[in-house]
N, C-alpha and C positions, 0 to 999 in steps of 0.2 A: 652470618656473613655480614661484613661491614666494610664500607669505604665511605665514611660519613661525608655528607655535604655535597652540595652542588658547587662547582667551582667557576669563578670568574678569573680574569686574566691575572690578578695579583692577590686574590683572596686565599690564604692558606686554610687548610682543613684541620680542625681540632680532633685529635684521636684520643683525647683523654690521657691519663698517665703522664702529664706534663710533656706532651709530645704534639708536634704539628707536622703536617704534610704539605709541601709546596709542589704544585704542578709545574713541571719544567717545560711543557709543550715541546718535548722531544719529537723530532720528525714533523714539527709544526702541528702536532696532534695533542688534544687534551687527553688526560688519563692514560698517558703513555709511560712516562718516567717521572719519578718523584724524588724529592729531597726530604728526608726526615730531620726535624729539628728537635733536639732533646734539651729542654729548658732546665738546665742544672747550673750549679755553681761553676763548674767547668763546662761552659756551653759547647755543645757538639752538634755537628750535622753529619748525616750519613748519605753519601752519594752527591755528586755535583751535576751529573748529566754532562752532555757535550758543551763545548764552548758557546755555541749559539743560544744555549739555554741559560747561561749565566745572568743575562738581564732579567729573566723571569725569576731566577733564584734571588737576586738582589731585591727585586720588587717585593717578593714574598717576605723577605727579611724585614724590609721597611714596613710592610703591613703589620708585622709582628712587633714593631718598635724595637728591632734588634739592630744595633750598630755592628757591621761586619768586623770592626776592630775588636769586638768583645768575644768573637768566636775563638775558642781555645783549640778545638780539634775538628779537623775535616777527615772523615773516615770514608774510604771507598772499599766496597766488598771485593771488587776486582778491577782490573785496569782496562777493560774494554771501554771504548771511547764513549759509548752511550751512558756509562756510569761514572767515568773518571776523566773524560777528555777535557772537561772544563776546569780541572784543578789548578793548572798553571795560571789561567786567566783570573780565576776567583781569588787566588792568593794575593794578587795585586791589590785587592780590596780588604784583605784580612792579614794585617801585618803581624798579628800575634798568634796566628794559627799554626799548628803542626799537623802534617798530613800522616794519617795512620794507614798503612798498606801491608798487604801480604808480603812475606819475604821474597817470593818469586816475582813480585811486581815492582819492587823498589827501583831497580836499575832502569826499567822501562819508563817510569815517570820522570826520572832524571834525564834520560835520553830516549825520547819517544819515537825515534826514527823507525824502529821495527813495528811499533803500533800503527804508525801512519801507513807504512807499506802494506801491512795486513788489512787495514780497513779499506784502503784503495782497491785491493784485490777483490774485496766483497762488494763495495758500493760504487766503484768506478767513477764515472763523471759526476755522480751525486756527492762525492766526498766533500768538496769545498763547501757546498751549501749546508751540509749536515753537520760537519765537524770542525771546519777550519775556524780559527787558528788553534794549533796544539802547542802550548807553551811549556817548555821544560820546567820541572820543579827543582829548585836548589836542593842538593843532597842534605844539607844541614837542616832542612825543614821536613825531612822524611823520617818517620819512625816506624819500624817494623814491629808487628805483633805476631809472635809464633803461636803455634797450636797450644791452646790451654791458657795463654796469658790473658791478663785482665787490664782494664782501664777504669779507674775510679772517677766518676763524674761528680758524685756528691756522696754524703753519708748514706743515702738511700738508694743510690743507683750505681751499680758496677756492671760493666760490659765484659763478657768473656768471649774470646775469639776461638773459632774452631776451623781447622783446615778442612775445606769441603770441595775437593776436586770433582770433576765430572763435566761441568760446563766449561771450566778453565782450570789450569793447574795453579793459577795465581789467585785463587778464590778462597776467601774465608766467609763464614757466616757468624753472626754475633747474637749471643743470648743476652737479653736485657733483664737484669734482676728485678727491676721495679715493676715492669708490666708483665713479666713472665713470657714475653714474646721473643721471637727470633727474627732478625733481619737476614733474609736468605739470599739477597741479590737475585741471581738466576739459577741457584742450585736446584731448587725444586720446581722451577718453571715460571711461567707468566700467568698472571691473574687478569681476567677480563671483567672489570667492574661494570662495563657497559651492559652486562647481562643481569645485573643484580635486580633491576626493576622487574625482570621476568621471573625472579625467584631462583635464579640459577647461579651457583658458585662454580665457575668454570675456569680450569687451569690447563695449560699445555706445557710439555717439556720445552726447554730452550736448548737447542742442540747445535748452536752456531759453530762455524769452524774457528780455529783448526785444532783445538784440543779436546773436542767432545769425546767422552769415553763413557759408554752406557753403564758399565759395571761400576766404575768409580762414582758415577752419579747416583746409582742405586745405593751404594754403600754410604755415601754422604747423607742421602735422605734418611736412611735407616738410623744413622747416628743422630741426626737432628730430631727424629721422631722420638728417640729414647729420652730426650730432654723433657718430654711432655709439655711442650709449649702451649700457652693459652691462646696464642695469636701468631699469625705469620705476617711479617711485614715484607711485601714483595718489592723488588726494584721496579717491576712493571706489573701492576700499579696498585698500590694501596694495601689496606689491611684486611685480613680474613680471620674472622672469629671462629672458624671451623677448621682448625689445623689438620684434623684427621681427614677431612675431605681433600685437602691439598695433597697429602701423602697418598691417599687412595687413588686420586686421579693420575698422579705420576706413575704409580704401579700399573694403572690401566693403559695409559697412553704411551709410555716409554717403549714397551715391547712392540707396539704397533709401529712406532716411528722407526725403530731398528729393523723390523721385518720388512717395511716398505723399501728401505735401502737395499737389503739383501735380495729382495725380489727383483728390483731393477737391475742390480749388478749381474744377477744370474741371467736375466733376459737379454741384456744389452752390454755384455762384458767389454766390448771394444768401443763403445760409444764415448764421445768426449764427456768429461766430468760435468760440464754445463748442461748437456742434454740429459744426462742421468739425473741431475738435480731437478730439472724440469719435470721429469717423469715421477720422481718422488713427491714433488709438490702436488702434482695432479692426484696421485693416489691418496695422499693424506687429506687433501682438500675434499675429495669425495667422501672419505670416511667421516670427517668432522662435520661436513655439511649434513650428511645423513643423520648423524647423532643429534645435531642441533635442531634439525627438522622434527625429530622425534620428541624433542623438548619444547616444541611449538615456538621456536625462534623463527620469525618470518624472514624470507629471503631478502627483504628490503632492509634488514638491520645493518647498520654501518659496521658492526663488529666483524662481518665477513671480510671487509676490506683490510681491517687490521690483522686478522688472522692470516689472510693471504700474504701480506708483507712478511709476517713472522715465518710462515712456512717456507718462503723462498730462501731465507737465510738458514733456517733449520735444515732444509734439504741439502744445502751445500755442506753443512757440517756432517750430516749423515753419510753422504757420499764420500767425503774426505776420510771419515772413519773407516768405511768399508774398503776403500782403495788401499789404505795402509795395512789392511789385514791380508793382502795378497802375498 
C-alpha cells in the first residue's frame, strides 16, 4: 500500500513514474481529493476537483515549477463536481489545454446547469461554499474519448480510456501504459490513506446519487481487474500498490451497501427518502465501525468523520437506486 509522503498546503507528492499528486483540500480536508500530474512531453493532469480547490491546484503546479500555460490536457474521469467542477475556472489559467471527457459528460461541462441542480439537491445550503462558481467550458475546448480510445502523452506513455459505469454513466477509467496503473475515479470506491499508518489498506464503494448501479459497478470493476494493473490511482485519495485488495474490498462491501438499502426499504417502505437514507447510513456506519474496531482502529481516529460524510452521500444513492426498482 502506498500514498507516499506527508503533505503540506502546497507540497505535491512524488508517486514515481514521472507522476505527482497534488492535494486539493476538497471539503477543506487533506487527503480527500487529488490531481495527478503526468510529467510528459504533452503535459497532462487528471481531475481538477471543485472550483474552491483550484487555488490549491495552482499552488501545487507552482511548487512543481509548472506553468499552467504548458498544460496540454486536463482529463476528468467523470463530471461530478468534486472531480470536475473546477475545470472552467482552471481553464482561465491554462490557455493551451484541451479538456478530455466521457462522451456522456461533454454537454454537461458546456452547460453545467443540471450538474449544479443535482449537486444542490445533495448538498443543499453547503453548495456555494463547497462548489461555487461553476464556469461553463467552451465546446471547442472539449474532446471526447470513447471506450478503447487512446491518448499519447509521449513515446513512453499512452493512456487508454475504458467506459466504466456504475458510479456514474459518464465515467471512464484510464490505463497508464508507463506505470501499469489505472486511474479509477470513483469506479471501485474511495481509499482512506489515513489508515495506512495502522497498516490497513481500506476502501469503500462510492454509491452517490443519482446514477448508482451496483451491477454495472461490479462489471466495470471486473473489467478493470482483467487489465492486471500494478497500481490503483483513486480520485479519493492517492495510490494503492495492492490493486487486488481494492477489488476484493469492493466485492466485500458492495453487497453489504446494497443489502442495507433493501432492508431499510422493506422495513420502511412509505418513509421519505431522506429518512430512509439516514437509516441506511446508520446501518452501514455500525457495520464499518465494528470492522474497523476489529482492525484495532481507535474510536478517536479522524477517519470516522470522513467515512460518516461519505456514507451520508452513499446512502442517498443507495435509496435512490432501490426506489427506482419499484
